[in-house]
C-alpha positions as CSV (number, residue, x, y, z in Angstrom):
1,M,192.7,52.1,177.3
2,M,190.3,53.0,179.6
3,L,189.8,49.8,182.5
4,E,185.7,49.5,183.0
5,V,183.6,47.7,185.9
6,E,179.9,47.9,185.8
7,R,177.4,47.0,187.4
8,K,173.6,46.5,185.9
9,F,170.9,47.4,188.2
10,L,166.6,46.8,187.5
11,P,165.7,51.0,188.5
12,S,163.2,50.3,190.5
13,A,164.2,53.2,192.7
14,A,164.8,55.4,189.6
15,H,162.7,58.1,191.8
16,L,165.3,58.6,194.8
17,I,168.3,58.4,192.5
18,A,167.1,60.8,190.7
19,R,166.2,63.3,193.8
20,N,169.1,61.6,196.4
21,A,166.2,60.8,198.5
22,A,167.8,56.9,199.5
23,S,169.5,56.6,202.7
24,P,172.3,57.4,202.8
25,A,172.4,59.8,200.2
26,F,175.0,60.0,197.4
27,R,177.7,61.8,198.7
28,N,178.8,65.3,196.3
29,F,176.1,64.3,193.9
30,K,175.9,66.0,190.2
31,T,172.8,65.6,187.6
32,L,173.9,65.7,184.0
33,P,172.0,66.4,180.8
34,T,170.0,63.6,179.6
35,Y,171.4,62.9,176.0
36,T,170.6,60.1,173.5
37,F,172.4,58.3,171.0
38,T,171.9,54.9,168.2
39,D,174.4,52.3,168.7
40,I,174.7,50.1,166.0
41,Y,176.8,47.0,166.7
42,Y,179.2,44.8,164.4
43,D,180.6,41.3,164.2
44,Q,181.9,38.8,161.6
45,A,179.9,35.4,161.9
46,D,180.0,35.8,165.4
47,K,183.3,35.1,166.0
48,L,184.1,38.6,167.8
49,R,181.1,37.5,170.3
50,S,182.4,34.4,171.1
51,T,185.1,35.8,172.0
52,G,184.1,38.4,174.1
53,I,184.5,41.5,172.1
54,W,182.2,44.2,171.1
55,V,182.6,46.7,168.5
56,R,179.7,48.9,167.6
57,K,179.2,52.3,166.6
58,R,178.1,55.5,169.3
59,D,176.9,57.6,166.8
60,Q,179.5,58.4,165.1
61,K,182.1,57.4,167.3
62,W,183.8,53.5,166.5
63,E,184.5,51.2,170.1
64,A,185.8,48.2,171.1
65,K,184.9,46.5,174.8
66,I,186.9,43.8,175.3
67,K,185.7,41.4,178.6
68,L,188.2,40.6,181.2
69,G,185.8,38.6,183.6
70,G,182.4,38.3,184.8
71,D,178.8,38.3,183.1
72,Y,176.9,40.6,181.5
73,I,175.5,41.5,184.9
74,H,179.0,42.4,186.9
75,S,180.8,43.2,184.0
76,Q,184.8,44.5,183.7
77,F,185.6,45.2,180.4
78,C,189.1,47.2,178.7
79,E,187.3,50.3,176.3
80,I,189.7,51.3,172.9
81,D,188.2,54.1,171.2
82,T,190.5,54.6,168.1
83,P,189.6,53.0,164.5
84,G,193.1,52.4,164.5
85,K,193.8,50.4,167.7
86,I,190.2,48.6,167.2
87,A,191.8,47.2,164.1
88,A,194.5,46.6,165.7
89,M,193.7,44.4,168.5
90,L,191.1,42.7,165.8
91,N,193.6,41.8,163.8
92,Q,194.9,39.4,167.1
93,H,191.1,37.6,166.7
94,I,189.7,37.9,163.4
95,P,192.9,38.2,160.7
96,M,192.8,40.2,157.6
97,T,193.4,37.6,154.9
98,S,193.2,38.5,150.9
99,N,190.5,36.4,150.2
100,M,188.2,37.7,153.0
101,I,184.9,39.4,151.1
102,D,184.4,43.1,152.7
103,L,180.7,43.4,154.1
104,T,181.6,46.3,155.0
105,D,179.7,49.7,154.6
106,L,182.0,52.9,152.8
107,S,180.6,55.2,155.8
108,T,183.1,52.5,157.8
109,P,186.4,53.9,158.8
110,T,189.5,52.9,156.7
111,E,191.2,50.5,159.5
112,L,188.3,48.4,159.6
113,Q,186.8,47.9,156.7
114,P,188.9,45.0,155.7
115,F,187.2,43.0,158.6
116,G,183.9,42.7,156.2
117,F,181.6,43.8,159.4
118,T,178.2,42.8,159.5
119,N,175.3,44.6,161.5
120,F,173.7,42.4,163.7
121,A,172.1,44.9,166.4
122,S,170.7,49.1,166.2
123,F,169.3,50.4,168.5
124,T,168.2,54.2,169.7
125,T,169.1,54.8,174.1
126,T,168.0,57.8,176.1
127,R,170.2,57.7,179.2
128,Q,169.8,59.5,182.8
129,T,173.0,60.0,184.0
130,W,174.2,61.3,187.7
131,T,177.6,61.3,189.4
132,A,178.6,60.5,192.7
133,S,182.0,60.6,194.7
134,V,183.2,56.8,197.1
135,D,185.7,58.8,197.8
136,D,187.7,62.4,198.2
137,K,189.2,60.6,194.6
138,T,187.1,58.9,193.2
139,D,183.9,58.6,191.5
140,V,181.0,56.2,190.0
141,S,178.4,57.3,187.1
142,I,175.1,56.0,187.7
143,V,172.9,55.8,184.6
144,I,169.3,54.6,182.9
145,D,168.6,53.6,180.0
146,T,165.6,53.9,178.3
147,T,166.0,52.0,174.3
148,D,163.8,53.2,171.2
149,F,162.3,49.2,172.1
150,G,161.2,49.8,175.2
151,H,163.8,48.2,178.0
152,Q,164.9,50.0,180.7
153,V,167.9,49.2,182.4
154,G,170.2,50.4,185.1
155,E,174.5,50.4,185.4
156,V,177.0,51.7,188.0
157,E,180.1,52.5,186.2
158,L,184.0,52.8,187.5
159,Q,186.4,53.4,184.8
160,V,190.4,54.3,185.0
161,P,192.9,54.6,182.4
162,Y,195.3,52.6,182.6
163,T,198.2,51.1,180.2
164,E,201.5,48.8,181.1
165,E,202.9,51.4,181.5
166,D,201.1,52.9,184.5
167,G,201.3,49.6,185.7
168,L,205.1,49.3,185.4
169,I,205.4,52.6,187.6
170,T,202.7,51.4,190.4
171,G,203.6,47.9,190.7
172,T,199.5,47.1,189.8
173,T,198.6,44.9,187.4
174,Q,195.5,44.8,185.3
175,S,193.8,42.0,187.3
176,E,195.0,44.1,190.6
177,A,193.6,47.3,189.7
178,I,190.5,45.6,188.0
179,Q,189.6,43.7,191.7
180,S,190.1,46.5,193.4
181,M,187.7,48.8,190.9
182,Q,184.8,45.4,191.8
183,A,185.5,46.0,195.2
184,T,185.1,50.1,195.4
185,L,181.8,49.8,193.3
186,D,181.1,46.4,195.5
187,A,181.1,48.6,198.3
188,F,179.5,51.5,196.7
189,M,176.1,49.9,196.0
190,A,176.5,47.9,199.6
191,D,176.4,51.8,201.2
192,H,173.2,52.5,198.7
193,R,171.5,48.8,199.3
194,M,168.6,50.9,198.9
195,A,168.8,52.8,195.6
196,F,170.5,49.4,193.7
197,P,167.5,47.0,195.5
198,Q,168.6,43.6,194.6
199,A,166.7,42.1,191.4
200,E,166.8,40.5,188.3
201,C,167.5,42.5,185.2
202,K,168.7,42.3,181.7
203,G,171.0,44.1,179.5
204,K,170.3,45.7,176.4
205,L,171.7,43.9,173.6
206,S,170.0,40.6,175.9
207,A,166.9,42.9,175.6
208,Y,167.0,43.7,172.2
209,F,167.6,39.8,171.2
210,N,164.5,38.9,173.1
211,W,162.0,41.4,171.5
212,K,163.5,40.9,168.1
213,R,163.0,37.1,168.4
214,N,159.3,37.9,170.1
215,A,158.3,39.9,167.1
216,E,159.6,38.1,164.8
217,E,157.4,35.3,166.4
218,N,154.2,37.0,166.2
219,G,154.9,38.1,162.6
220,G,155.8,41.8,163.2
221,D,158.9,43.6,161.8
222,A,161.8,43.6,164.2
223,T,164.3,45.1,161.6
224,D,164.6,48.6,163.5
225,A,164.9,49.0,166.3
């Protein structure tokens, strides 16, 4: 399981990030290859979203993100990325029943088919990625995403692997680990505020729903993002 803390930002200073030209400069700054991926989000009658669970297929890889706190801009999640573990987690929230209607297509892994997922969002994103060091042991990812429906948003992310066994060994609870990660990320962004100017921004899913609603109201076709 991965613990993930992320902060979204409006990428108005993207040119400074790309050239590492903000002051102060990022430490151990690296540019990673730009790549494109497609996300398909699934739910069952909004049961998952209402409890802070997001299930998606990113290209061919299935992932589940469980919200631990925060909001759409300042978020904390744990992330699961194998169908078996996702199914075990989902069964605690939407238990399988004998009369459940399976609406899932046959490309869905066997473990996940009984949950009767339906697709509620689908779009393609082009991602620019950089990494920078907070200290000798900790790196963060800086990404700028541009969707195929015209939305752009940045994220600064910190991920740490965590299991209950890790907590027993280190004496650190999950909430304490999250708090430490939040403090690290907040300090990093404060130190580099020129690259991350304070401004309102919107996550990709929120922007997708707005785009889809506007397209439908204006008589357009929003069935494909």
